[in-house]
C-alpha positions as CSV (number, residue, x, y, z in Angstrom):
1,X,93.6,-100.6,65.3
2,X,96.1,-101.3,62.4
3,X,97.2,-104.7,64.3
4,X,93.6,-106.0,64.7
5,X,93.1,-105.0,60.9
6,X,96.1,-106.4,59.0
7,X,95.3,-109.9,60.9
8,X,92.0,-109.3,59.4
9,X,93.5,-108.5,55.8
10,X,95.8,-111.9,56.4
11,X,92.9,-113.8,57.3
12,X,91.2,-112.4,53.9
13,X,93.7,-113.4,52.3
14,X,93.9,-116.8,53.5
15,X,90.5,-117.8,52.8
16,X,90.6,-116.0,49.2
17,X,93.7,-118.7,48.2
18,X,92.1,-121.4,50.0
19,X,88.5,-120.8,47.5
20,X,91.0,-120.4,44.8
21,X,92.5,-123.7,44.9
22,X,91.4,-126.6,42.5
23,X,90.2,-130.2,44.9
24,X,92.7,-132.8,43.9
25,X,90.9,-135.5,41.3
26,X,91.3,-138.5,41.5
27,X,93.3,-138.9,38.1
28,X,92.3,-141.8,35.5
29,X,96.5,-143.3,36.1
30,X,95.9,-146.8,36.8
31,X,92.8,-146.8,34.1
32,X,92.1,-149.8,33.4
33,X,90.7,-149.9,30.2
34,X,89.0,-147.2,30.2
35,X,84.5,-146.9,29.7
36,X,84.8,-150.6,27.4
37,X,86.4,-152.2,30.7
38,X,83.9,-151.2,33.3
39,X,81.2,-151.3,30.4
40,X,82.1,-155.2,30.2
41,X,82.5,-155.1,33.8
42,X,79.0,-154.7,34.4
43,X,77.5,-156.6,31.8
44,X,78.4,-159.9,33.4
45,X,76.4,-161.7,31.0
46,X,79.2,-161.7,28.2
47,X,82.2,-162.5,30.4
48,X,82.9,-165.4,32.5
49,X,83.0,-165.5,36.1
50,X,87.2,-165.5,36.1
51,X,87.3,-162.3,33.8
52,X,84.7,-160.4,35.9
53,X,87.2,-161.0,39.2
54,X,89.9,-159.7,37.6
55,X,88.1,-157.1,36.3
56,X,86.8,-155.8,39.5
57,X,90.3,-156.2,41.0
58,X,91.7,-153.6,38.2
59,X,89.0,-151.4,38.3
60,X,88.6,-151.1,42.1
61,X,92.4,-150.2,42.3
62,X,92.6,-146.8,41.3
63,X,89.8,-144.0,43.2
64,X,89.3,-143.0,39.4
65,X,87.8,-146.5,38.6
66,X,85.6,-147.0,42.0
67,X,83.5,-143.0,40.9
68,X,83.7,-143.8,37.8
69,X,82.6,-146.9,37.5
70,X,79.7,-145.6,39.4
71,X,79.0,-142.7,37.2
72,X,78.3,-145.5,34.6
73,X,75.8,-147.1,36.9
74,X,73.5,-144.4,37.7
75,X,73.7,-143.9,34.1
76,X,72.5,-146.8,33.1
77,X,70.4,-146.7,35.4
78,X,68.7,-143.6,34.2
79,X,68.8,-145.7,30.6
80,X,66.2,-148.8,31.9
81,X,64.5,-146.2,33.5
82,X,63.3,-143.2,30.7
83,X,60.2,-144.3,28.5
84,X,61.1,-145.1,25.1
85,X,60.2,-142.4,22.4
86,X,57.2,-142.2,21.4
87,X,56.4,-143.3,17.5
88,X,54.6,-140.6,15.8
89,X,51.1,-141.8,14.5
90,X,49.9,-142.1,10.8
91,X,48.9,-139.6,8.3
92,X,44.7,-140.8,7.8
93,X,43.0,-142.3,5.8
94,X,41.2,-139.7,3.6
95,X,37.8,-140.7,1.6
96,X,35.6,-138.0,-0.2
97,X,32.7,-138.4,-1.9
98,X,29.9,-136.9,-3.3
99,X,25.9,-137.5,-2.4
100,X,24.6,-138.0,-5.8
101,X,20.8,-139.2,-6.9
102,X,20.5,-142.4,-5.0
103,X,24.2,-143.6,-4.8
104,X,27.8,-142.5,-4.1
105,X,30.5,-140.4,-6.4
106,X,34.0,-140.6,-5.8
107,X,35.6,-138.2,-5.6
108,X,39.3,-138.7,-4.3
109,X,41.4,-140.7,-1.1
110,X,44.3,-141.5,-0.4
111,X,44.3,-145.4,-0.7
112,X,42.6,-146.6,-4.2
113,X,38.8,-147.7,-3.4
114,X,38.4,-151.5,-4.1
115,X,35.1,-151.4,-5.3
116,X,36.0,-148.4,-8.4
117,X,35.7,-149.9,-11.8
118,X,36.7,-147.5,-15.1
119,X,35.8,-144.1,-13.4
120,X,36.5,-141.9,-16.3
121,X,38.8,-138.9,-15.1
122,X,39.9,-136.0,-17.0
123,X,43.4,-136.4,-18.3
124,X,45.8,-133.2,-19.8
125,X,43.1,-131.4,-19.7
126,X,40.5,-133.0,-21.9
127,X,36.6,-134.1,-21.0
128,X,36.5,-137.7,-19.9
129,X,33.0,-139.4,-21.1
130,X,30.5,-140.0,-19.6
131,X,30.2,-139.2,-16.9
132,X,31.5,-140.5,-13.2
133,X,30.6,-144.2,-12.0
134,X,27.8,-144.4,-9.0
135,X,27.2,-146.2,-6.9
136,X,25.3,-147.1,-3.6
137,X,29.1,-149.5,-1.9
138,X,32.2,-148.7,-1.8
139,X,34.9,-150.3,0.2
140,X,39.4,-149.4,1.1
141,X,42.2,-151.8,2.2
142,X,44.5,-150.4,4.4
143,X,47.5,-151.9,6.9
144,X,47.2,-149.7,10.8
145,X,50.2,-150.9,12.6
146,X,50.0,-154.7,12.2
147,X,45.8,-155.0,11.9
148,X,44.7,-155.4,7.8
149,X,41.2,-153.3,8.1
150,X,38.5,-153.1,5.6
151,X,36.5,-149.8,4.8
152,X,32.9,-149.8,3.8
153,X,31.0,-147.6,3.5
154,X,27.9,-147.7,1.8
155,X,24.8,-146.2,1.2
156,X,21.1,-146.6,2.6
157,X,17.5,-145.5,2.6
158,X,16.4,-142.8,3.6
159,X,19.5,-140.4,2.7
160,X,21.7,-142.5,5.7
161,X,24.6,-144.2,4.9
162,X,26.6,-147.6,7.4
163,X,30.0,-146.9,7.6
164,X,31.4,-150.7,8.4
165,X,35.4,-151.3,9.4
166,X,36.4,-155.3,9.1
167,X,40.6,-156.0,11.1
168,X,42.4,-159.0,10.4
169,X,45.2,-160.0,12.2
170,X,45.9,-162.5,15.9
171,X,42.9,-162.3,17.7
172,X,44.9,-161.3,20.6
173,X,45.4,-158.2,19.5
174,X,41.9,-157.4,17.0
175,X,40.3,-158.0,20.5
176,X,41.5,-155.3,22.5
177,X,40.7,-152.8,19.6
178,X,38.2,-150.1,19.7
179,X,36.7,-147.6,16.8
180,X,35.7,-144.0,17.9
181,X,32.9,-141.8,16.0
182,X,33.5,-138.3,15.9
183,X,31.4,-135.6,13.5
184,X,33.9,-132.4,12.0
185,X,34.5,-130.5,15.2
186,X,35.4,-133.9,17.3
187,X,33.1,-134.2,19.3
188,X,32.2,-137.9,20.2
189,X,29.4,-139.5,18.8
190,X,29.9,-142.8,19.6
191,X,31.8,-146.1,20.5
192,X,32.2,-149.6,19.6
193,X,34.6,-152.6,20.7
194,X,35.3,-154.8,17.6
195,X,33.6,-157.3,18.0
196,X,33.2,-161.0,15.9
197,X,36.9,-159.3,14.1
198,X,34.4,-155.7,13.2
199,X,32.7,-152.2,14.4
200,X,29.5,-150.5,12.6
201,X,28.1,-147.3,12.5
202,X,24.7,-147.8,11.0
203,X,22.2,-144.7,9.4
204,X,25.1,-142.3,9.9
205,X,24.1,-138.5,8.0
206,X,25.6,-137.0,4.4
207,X,28.4,-135.2,6.4
208,X,31.9,-135.2,7.9
209,X,33.1,-137.7,10.3
210,X,35.9,-138.6,11.7
211,X,36.9,-142.5,12.7
212,X,39.6,-143.1,15.1
213,X,41.0,-146.9,15.7
214,X,42.4,-147.4,19.7
215,X,44.5,-149.5,21.7
216,X,44.6,-149.5,25.3
217,X,43.7,-145.3,24.6
218,X,46.4,-145.8,22.4
219,X,45.4,-144.4,18.6
220,X,46.1,-147.1,15.5
221,X,45.1,-145.0,13.2
222,X,42.2,-142.5,12.1
223,X,39.9,-142.0,9.0
224,X,38.6,-138.7,7.7
225,X,35.6,-139.1,5.5
226,X,34.1,-136.3,3.7
227,X,30.6,-137.0,1.7
228,X,29.6,-133.5,0.4
229,X,26.4,-132.8,-0.7
230,X,25.1,-132.8,-4.1
């Protein structure tokens, strides 16, 4: 029994010794210039045929060079197949009005209205003379990506309003745009393709609306239109 036990102990000790040994790894001896040379070899568009052949012989002369070359090839393939990072969506354009008498009263916006003329504002705690100007029509200009957009808001009869977006850009880009209209909760109310450079939503009630501009189902920009009842 002792002999068998001794043999088992010897076998276990040998197995432990073998398990603790590290395999011999290829060393960078004879390195033909490190990763820079390997990348030059892979990027054969920037070297001559003679340089490439010389680098090939140096790279394949050592186990380290061959294995490192394969690792770099796999890494470059992963980078080429990776999706480009998505850019963050631009901040929405916000427009706010009050539904007043027979017109619209401009409150504020993130872009200046082009049609606004001499609207008095309170400064340093003083009250402006007169009342804010009221008009039935406002328009705003903004740029979404590579497309310029004019946003027109107009009060029409029967206590309704029309909203029209006019686009300027390359015809091929504008032709693929789509404009979507949603309510405050995000429910889709209407969706229109851009035709002849514009899209129009007619007879909308005075309320909060969200207008999004998309191209190939990717959102280019958003307009938040908030109309408060007087």
